[in-house]
Structures are given as structure tokens and as C-alpha cells.
C-alpha positions as CSV (number, residue, x, y, z in Angstrom):
1,M,0.0,0.0,0.0
2,I,1.3,3.5,-1.0
3,M,1.7,5.7,2.1
4,T,0.0,9.1,1.9
5,A,0.1,12.1,4.2
6,R,-3.5,11.3,5.4
7,S,-2.8,7.6,6.1
8,A,0.5,8.5,7.9
9,L,-1.4,10.9,10.1
10,R,-4.1,8.4,10.9
11,R,-1.6,5.8,11.9
12,Y,0.4,8.4,14.0
13,L,-2.8,9.3,15.9
14,V,-3.7,5.7,16.6
15,V,-0.2,5.0,17.9
16,G,-0.1,8.1,20.0
17,F,-3.5,7.3,21.6
18,L,-2.6,3.7,22.4
19,T,0.8,4.8,23.8
20,W,-0.6,7.1,26.4
21,L,-3.9,5.3,27.2
22,P,-2.1,2.8,29.6
23,S,-0.5,5.6,31.5
24,G,-3.9,7.3,32.0
25,L,-5.5,4.1,33.2
26,M,-3.0,3.4,35.9
27,I,-2.7,7.0,37.3
28,P,-5.7,7.0,39.7
29,T,-5.1,3.7,41.4
30,M,-1.4,3.1,41.2
31,V,-0.5,4.4,44.7
32,L,-3.7,2.9,46.2
33,L,-2.8,-0.5,44.7
34,M,0.7,-0.4,46.2
35,A,-0.7,0.6,49.6
36,E,-3.3,-2.1,49.6
37,R,-0.6,-4.7,48.9
38,G,1.2,-3.6,52.0
39,L,3.8,-1.0,50.8
40,G,4.4,2.0,53.0
41,L,4.9,5.6,51.6
42,A,8.7,5.3,51.7
43,E,8.6,2.1,49.7
44,I,6.1,3.6,47.2
45,G,8.4,6.6,46.8
46,T,11.4,4.3,46.3
47,A,9.5,2.4,43.5
48,F,8.7,5.7,41.8
49,T,12.3,6.8,42.2
50,V,13.5,3.6,40.5
51,F,11.2,4.4,37.6
52,S,12.6,7.9,37.3
53,V,16.2,6.8,37.5
54,V,15.8,4.1,34.8
55,T,14.0,6.5,32.5
56,L,16.6,9.3,32.9
57,S,19.5,6.8,32.4
58,L,18.0,5.4,29.2
59,E,16.5,8.5,27.5
60,L,19.5,9.3,25.3
61,P,20.7,5.8,24.6
62,T,17.2,4.7,23.5
63,G,16.8,7.9,21.4
64,G,20.1,7.1,19.7
65,L,19.0,3.5,19.2
66,A,15.8,4.6,17.4
67,D,17.8,6.9,15.1
68,V,20.1,4.0,14.2
69,V,17.9,0.9,14.0
70,G,14.6,2.6,13.2
71,R,11.5,3.9,14.9
72,R,9.2,0.9,14.3
73,V,11.5,-1.6,16.2
74,V,11.9,0.6,19.2
75,L,8.2,1.4,19.4
76,A,7.4,-2.3,19.3
77,V,9.8,-3.2,22.0
78,S,8.4,-0.3,24.1
79,A,4.9,-1.6,23.7
80,G,6.1,-5.1,24.8
81,F,7.8,-3.7,27.9
82,T,4.6,-1.7,28.8
83,A,2.3,-4.7,28.5
84,V,4.6,-6.9,30.7
85,S,5.2,-4.2,33.3
86,L,1.4,-3.4,33.7
87,A,0.5,-7.1,33.8
88,L,3.2,-7.6,36.5
89,M,1.9,-4.6,38.5
90,A,-1.6,-6.1,38.6
91,V,-0.3,-9.3,40.3
92,S,2.6,-7.8,42.4
93,T,2.4,-8.5,46.1
94,T,5.9,-7.4,47.4
95,F,8.1,-4.4,47.4
96,W,10.7,-6.0,45.1
97,M,8.0,-7.0,42.6
98,F,6.9,-3.3,42.4
99,V,10.5,-2.2,42.1
100,L,10.8,-4.6,39.1
101,T,7.7,-3.1,37.7
102,G,9.2,0.3,38.0
103,V,12.3,-0.8,36.1
104,L,10.2,-2.3,33.3
105,K,8.0,0.8,33.1
106,G,11.1,3.0,33.0
107,V,12.6,1.1,30.1
108,A,9.2,1.3,28.2
109,R,9.0,5.1,28.9
110,A,12.5,5.8,27.7
111,L,11.9,3.7,24.5
112,S,8.7,5.5,23.7
113,S,10.1,9.0,24.0
114,G,10.1,10.4,20.5
115,P,10.1,7.6,18.0
116,A,6.4,7.9,17.1
117,T,6.7,11.6,16.3
118,A,10.0,11.0,14.5
119,W,8.3,8.3,12.4
120,Y,5.5,10.7,11.4
121,V,7.9,13.5,10.5
122,D,10.2,11.2,8.5
123,T,7.2,9.6,6.7
124,L,5.7,13.0,5.9
125,H,9.1,14.2,4.5
126,D,9.2,11.1,2.3
127,V,5.8,11.8,1.0
128,E,5.8,15.7,0.7
129,G,9.4,16.7,1.0
130,R,11.3,18.7,3.6
131,D,9.0,21.7,3.3
132,A,5.9,19.7,4.4
133,D,3.7,21.5,6.9
134,L,4.3,19.7,10.2
135,R,2.1,21.8,12.5
136,P,-1.4,20.4,11.8
137,G,-0.3,16.8,12.2
138,L,1.8,17.5,15.3
139,S,-1.1,19.5,16.8
140,R,-3.6,16.7,16.3
141,G,-1.1,14.1,17.6
142,S,-0.5,16.1,20.8
143,A,-4.3,16.6,21.2
144,T,-4.9,12.9,20.7
145,E,-2.3,11.9,23.3
146,S,-3.9,14.3,25.9
147,A,-7.3,12.9,25.1
148,A,-6.0,9.4,25.7
149,L,-4.7,10.5,29.1
150,C,-8.0,12.2,29.9
151,L,-10.1,9.2,29.0
152,G,-7.7,6.8,30.7
153,V,-7.7,8.8,34.0
154,L,-11.5,8.8,34.0
155,A,-11.8,5.1,33.2
156,G,-9.1,4.1,35.6
157,G,-10.8,6.1,38.4
158,F,-14.3,4.7,37.8
159,V,-13.8,1.1,36.5
160,P,-12.9,-0.2,40.0
161,L,-16.3,0.9,41.2
162,V,-18.2,-1.4,38.7
163,V,-16.1,-4.5,39.0
164,P,-18.4,-7.4,40.2
165,P,-17.4,-8.5,43.7
166,G,-15.5,-11.8,44.0
167,T,-14.0,-11.7,40.5
168,V,-10.9,-9.6,40.1
169,E,-9.4,-7.2,42.7
170,P,-10.9,-3.8,41.6
171,L,-7.7,-1.8,41.9
172,A,-5.9,-4.3,39.7
173,V,-8.3,-3.9,36.8
174,P,-6.9,-0.6,35.4
175,P,-3.3,-1.8,35.0
176,L,-4.7,-5.0,33.4
177,L,-6.7,-2.9,30.9
178,G,-3.5,-0.9,30.3
179,A,-1.6,-4.1,29.5
180,V,-4.3,-5.0,27.0
181,A,-4.1,-1.6,25.4
182,A,-0.3,-2.0,25.1
183,A,-0.6,-5.4,23.5
184,V,-3.0,-3.8,20.9
185,L,-0.4,-1.1,20.4
186,L,2.3,-3.7,19.7
187,G,0.1,-5.3,17.0
188,V,-0.6,-1.9,15.4
189,V,3.1,-1.0,15.3
190,L,4.1,-4.3,13.8
191,L,1.3,-4.3,11.2
192,A,0.7,-0.6,10.3
193,L,3.9,1.3,10.7
194,P,6.3,0.7,7.8
195,E,9.7,2.0,8.5
196,P,10.8,5.1,6.5
197,S,13.6,4.3,4.2
198,H,17.0,4.1,5.8
199,R,20.2,2.0,5.4
200,R,20.2,-1.3,7.3
201,A,23.2,-1.5,9.6
202,S,24.9,-4.6,10.9
203,L,24.9,-5.4,14.7
204,G,28.5,-4.1,15.0
205,E,27.7,-0.9,13.1
206,T,24.6,-0.4,15.3
207,L,26.6,-0.8,18.6
208,R,29.2,1.7,17.4
209,A,26.7,4.1,15.9
210,V,24.4,4.5,19.0
211,P,27.0,6.4,21.2
212,A,28.1,8.4,18.3
213,T,24.5,9.4,17.5
214,V,23.9,10.3,21.1
215,L,27.0,12.6,21.2
216,S,26.0,14.2,17.9
217,G,22.5,14.8,19.2
218,L,23.8,16.3,22.5
219,R,26.1,18.6,20.6
220,L,23.3,19.7,18.4
221,A,20.9,20.3,21.3
222,T,23.4,22.3,23.3
223,G,25.2,24.1,20.4
224,H,22.3,25.1,18.2
225,G,20.9,28.4,19.4
226,L,17.3,27.5,18.9
227,L,17.5,24.0,20.3
228,R,19.5,25.2,23.3
229,R,16.7,27.6,24.3
230,L,14.0,25.0,23.7
231,T,16.0,22.6,26.0
232,V,16.1,25.2,28.7
233,Y,12.4,25.7,28.3
234,S,11.8,22.0,28.8
235,L,13.8,22.1,32.0
236,V,11.5,24.9,33.3
237,T,8.4,23.1,32.2
238,G,9.5,20.1,34.2
239,V,9.7,22.3,37.3
240,A,6.3,23.8,36.7
241,L,4.5,20.5,36.0
242,T,6.0,18.8,39.1
243,A,5.1,21.8,41.2
244,V,1.4,21.3,40.5
245,E,1.4,17.5,40.4
246,L,3.3,17.3,43.7
247,L,1.4,19.9,45.7
248,T,-2.2,19.8,44.2
249,P,-3.3,16.4,45.7
250,G,-2.7,17.6,49.3
251,R,-4.3,20.9,48.5
252,L,-7.4,19.3,47.2
253,A,-7.5,16.8,50.1
254,R,-7.6,19.8,52.5
255,L,-10.3,21.4,50.5
256,A,-12.4,18.3,50.2
257,G,-12.0,17.3,53.8
258,T,-10.8,13.7,53.5
259,A,-8.0,11.9,51.6
260,E,-10.6,9.7,49.7
261,L,-12.6,12.7,48.5
262,G,-9.4,14.5,47.7
263,S,-8.3,11.6,45.6
264,T,-11.5,11.7,43.6
265,A,-11.2,15.5,43.2
266,Y,-7.7,15.1,42.0
267,A,-8.7,12.5,39.4
268,L,-11.4,14.9,38.1
269,V,-9.1,17.9,38.1
270,S,-6.4,15.8,36.3
271,A,-8.9,14.8,33.7
272,L,-9.9,18.4,33.2
273,G,-6.2,19.3,32.9
274,F,-5.7,16.7,30.2
275,A,-8.8,18.0,28.4
276,G,-7.3,21.5,28.5
277,S,-4.1,20.1,27.1
278,S,-6.0,18.5,24.3
279,A,-7.7,21.8,23.5
280,G,-4.5,23.7,23.7
281,S,-2.8,21.3,21.3
282,A,-5.7,21.7,18.8
283,L,-5.5,25.5,19.1
284,A,-1.7,25.7,18.6
285,P,-1.8,26.3,14.8
286,R,-4.3,29.1,15.3
287,A,-2.2,30.6,18.1
288,A,0.8,30.6,15.7
289,R,-1.2,32.3,13.0
290,L,-2.6,34.9,15.3
291,A,0.8,35.6,16.8
292,R,2.4,35.6,13.3
293,G,4.9,32.9,14.0
294,P,5.5,29.8,16.1
295,A,7.9,31.5,18.5
296,R,5.5,34.3,19.4
297,G,2.7,31.7,19.7
298,A,4.8,29.6,22.0
299,A,5.5,32.7,24.1
300,L,1.8,33.4,24.4
301,G,1.3,29.8,25.7
302,V,4.0,30.3,28.3
303,V,2.4,33.6,29.5
304,L,-0.9,31.8,29.9
305,A,0.7,29.0,31.9
306,A,2.6,31.5,34.1
307,L,-0.6,33.4,34.8
308,S,-2.4,30.2,35.7
309,L,0.3,29.2,38.1
310,G,0.2,32.7,39.6
311,A,-3.6,32.2,40.1
312,L,-3.0,28.9,41.9
313,A,-0.5,30.7,44.2
314,A,-2.9,33.6,44.8
315,T,-5.8,31.3,45.8
316,A,-3.7,28.8,47.8
317,E,-5.5,29.8,51.0
318,T,-9.0,30.1,49.5
319,G,-11.3,27.5,51.0
320,G,-14.5,25.7,50.2
321,P,-16.1,25.4,46.7
322,A,-14.4,28.6,45.6
323,G,-11.0,27.1,46.3
324,L,-11.9,23.9,44.4
325,A,-13.2,25.9,41.4
326,A,-10.1,28.2,41.3
327,A,-7.8,25.2,41.4
328,G,-9.7,23.4,38.6
329,A,-9.8,26.5,36.4
330,A,-6.1,27.2,36.9
331,Y,-5.2,23.6,36.1
332,V,-7.1,23.7,32.8
333,A,-5.7,27.0,31.7
334,M,-2.1,26.0,32.7
335,Y,-2.2,22.7,30.8
336,A,-3.8,24.5,27.7
337,G,-1.0,27.1,27.7
338,L,1.7,24.4,28.0
339,A,0.1,22.4,25.2
340,V,0.1,25.3,22.8
341,T,3.8,26.0,23.5
342,G,4.6,22.2,23.4
343,V,3.2,21.7,19.9
344,L,5.0,24.8,18.5
345,C,8.3,23.8,20.2
346,L,7.9,20.3,18.7
347,E,7.4,21.9,15.2
348,M,10.5,24.1,15.6
349,T,12.6,21.2,16.9
350,H,11.8,18.9,14.0
351,R,12.4,21.6,11.5
352,A,15.9,22.2,12.9
353,V,17.1,18.6,12.8
354,T,17.5,15.8,10.2
355,A,16.3,12.2,10.4
356,A,19.7,11.1,11.6
357,E,19.3,12.7,15.0
358,R,15.6,13.4,15.3
359,T,14.7,11.0,18.1
360,T,18.0,11.7,20.0
361,V,17.2,15.4,20.1
362,G,13.6,14.6,21.3
363,S,15.1,12.5,24.0
364,T,17.3,15.4,25.1
365,S,14.2,17.5,25.5
366,S,12.5,14.8,27.5
367,L,15.6,14.4,29.7
368,A,15.6,18.1,30.4
369,L,11.9,17.9,31.3
370,Q,12.5,15.1,33.8
371,T,15.5,16.8,35.2
372,G,13.4,19.8,35.9
373,G,10.9,17.6,37.6
374,A,13.5,16.0,39.8
375,M,14.8,19.4,40.8
376,S,11.2,20.4,41.6
377,N,10.6,17.3,43.7
378,L,13.7,18.0,45.8
379,G,13.3,21.7,46.3
380,L,9.6,22.8,46.1
381,G,8.4,20.2,48.6
382,V,10.8,21.5,51.2
383,L,9.9,25.1,50.3
384,A,6.1,24.3,50.5
385,T,6.6,22.7,53.9
386,A,8.6,25.7,55.2
387,A,6.9,28.6,53.6
388,G,3.5,27.3,52.3
389,T,2.1,25.9,49.0
390,G,1.4,29.4,47.7
391,V,5.1,30.4,47.9
392,A,6.2,27.3,46.0
393,W,3.6,27.9,43.3
394,G,4.6,31.5,43.1
395,L,8.3,30.6,42.5
396,A,7.2,28.2,39.8
397,A,5.1,30.9,38.2
398,G,8.0,33.3,38.2
399,L,10.3,30.8,36.5
400,M,7.7,30.1,33.9
401,A,7.1,33.8,33.2
402,A,10.9,34.3,32.8
403,S,11.1,31.4,30.4
404,A,8.9,33.4,27.9
405,L,12.1,35.5,27.2
406,L,13.6,32.3,25.7
407,F,11.3,32.8,22.7
408,A,12.5,36.4,22.0
409,R,14.5,36.8,18.8
410,L,14.8,33.0,18.2
411,P,17.1,32.0,15.3
412,A,14.8,31.8,12.2
413,L,14.3,28.7,10.1
414,R,14.2,28.7,6.3
415,P,11.2,26.8,4.8
416,G,13.3,23.7,4.2
417,G,14.2,23.5,7.8
418,A,17.8,24.8,7.7
419,A,18.6,27.2,10.5
420,V,19.5,30.7,9.6
421,A,22.6,32.0,11.4
422,E,21.8,33.3,14.8
423,P,21.6,37.1,15.0
424,E,24.6,38.6,16.8
425,R,22.4,40.4,19.3
426,A,20.2,37.4,20.1
427,A,19.5,37.0,23.8
428,P,21.7,34.3,25.4
429,A,20.1,31.0,26.4
């Protein structure tokens, strides 16, 4: 079958949806399942840390691997690891089993970082040339991923309530459903994602090429003016996202009155946030048109996110329904703003690189995002305990607002994707 731009987009959307659906399904019940199986908070935190460490360690090597051996193979292996890890989570009964689950999920997450988008961009370039319009497809892809997370969170939160008693443990059902979705993803990748044309390498060539590709991608991400600024922005985004994800559950529990009601409120607020992200992704092309360019459109999204974080900080002491409404509205607006910026950053990134380092550069951005999250976990929790949640959110809002300056006087891109020389007076990254 001859690949067309429309069929490539359709396959990209299906893969994106199935990639993120398992994550959405396990979010609401993951901590509760671990606690019900006898793990304490420290052990749960350790399992999460293992996942983060494995993901961070493998981001760049797996990105380089995808650039060398191909996107399809890496996506298939990632889907297999996801299916096994979630099936294991559903039956895990000890701390070490959950640690192993964290390792497998970390491998899957690192492998899935970037190759689907790289596959779509490479395929579109094969079909329409280097000047193909990436923005509409990337926008719809990001919106679809957010919609998968939204639907997954809602399903994962409510499915345990309708499981017939005496059949399967209710909290184990969402990860089992996630494993099934990952198995479907594996089939779709193997059957429906033909690899864009590239030279087949031997095993020896592959092993030698991966570290070289990683180093090349790192040099590009840190040496290219535009990519360097986008990497710094990813770092700040990681701080902002972790700030709300770390501190919002406790805030909602205090507003709702009990941990159980707070958990339900957080699931609903998270779903609203993912819905806002989906809407923001869909609106990204319009934002770029209205702002007369992707850089200005991205800056508008950053400003919206910063204002939303500022609103969270300003209403941190507001109680009752007004506090819940303010938190929900700020969550939706923040995720929408970040999504607008995320899509436009993705477009600028893929226009600045070639197929040889496309996934590696994407992994560098993901690595920066997670590094920012780790910094936020370490610092903002301590700050919130000492000075209050509002102060921590205010600091995150200030960092996000300052990051809008990264989009001022960005190095331009020619229609074919080649970077124009950076202006001499361009602001430093």
C-alpha cells in the first residue's frame, strides 16, 4: 500500500492514543494498589524513584537507538515492555516486585520518548518533502495523546467501582486494561507502521553508531541556538509540572475534607487538565497564525501557563467550593497554555534537525523535562513545607514567566528546515 500524508497521520494518531492510554489508566489507582498490597509511603516513593532513574538513564541511549535501528522496532519493544510491566503490576504483592515493575516501566517510557513523532515526520518528509507543513499533524497528535490521558484517567478512576465483587481485585483492573491496550499497540506498530527508508546496519555498526549518534544529538541540542533555548524551556516546564502534580493532591484533600474525596477530586481535576491540554494542542496552529509565527505563539502559551500558576499561588489559602473551582480552572488554563507551547516547540525542533538525530534530540528535551521535575521534587516540597504551598507555586510561576524570554529573537528557520545564522544580538540562552 502506498503511504499518503493522510494515512500517515491516521496511523500516527492511533499509535499516540494507544501509547498514552495505559499511563492514564494506571494514574488514579497506582498508589492505592501499592498501599493495599502492604507498601508504605517510603517504599512507594522508592519504587517511583527507580522508575525515574531508569527513565533518565536510558533517555539518550534509546533515542540514539531509534535513530540507528529505526522507529518501528523501538516502538514495538516499548509496547512489549509496557504490556509486561502493567500485567506484573496487577499481580505484584511485594516491594521488590513493584521495584521490578518500576524498572520495566522506566525502560518502556524511555523507549517510547520520541520515535512515534519521528516516524510521522520522516514519513511526511518522504511523501511531501522537507517543506511539508508539520504543524497540523503534530497538533492533532498532541491533542490525541492528551485525550487518551483524559479518558484513561476517568476510566481508571471509575472502573474499579463497577467490578463485580468476588471476580478480580478492583484496583488491579486498570493496569490489566493498560496491559491489553499496550498489546494492541504492539500489533498496530508491527502491522501498520512501515519503517521510513534508511540504510540497514549490521549489529557491530549499530553498537558503534548509537553512542556516536547520542553525542551528535547532544552537541546539536546544546550548540544550536534555537535547540539550546528549547531545551532550557523543557527544564523549566518540568519544574512547573511537578510543582502542581506534587502539591495539588494535598491541597485538594484539605479542600475536600478527606483523603478519599481529595483523591476523587484530583482524578477529576487531572482529567480536566488533560482535556485542557488536548484543547490547547488543537488550538496551537491558530495561536501561531494569530501571533504571526511559532515563536510568538509559543510565548503566548508560556504567559498563559505562568498566569495560571500565579492564580494557583494567589488562591492557595482560599477554602470551600471557591478554592476547588479556582484550582480546577487554573489547572485547565495552565495545561492548555503548556500544550500550545509544546506543539510549537515540537514543530520548531523537527524543522531544525534531520532524520539522523531526530529521536535523540527529542530524548534530550524529555531528559531536560524530567531533570526539571527531579529538581522540583527535591526543592519545592521543602519550600512548601517551610513557607507554604502558595510560595512554592509563586516561585514556579516566576520561573515560567521568565522562560517566555527564551522565545524572544529566536534564530529563524528557512522553509526547508535549515537554521539561519543566529543574530549577533540574540539574547543568550
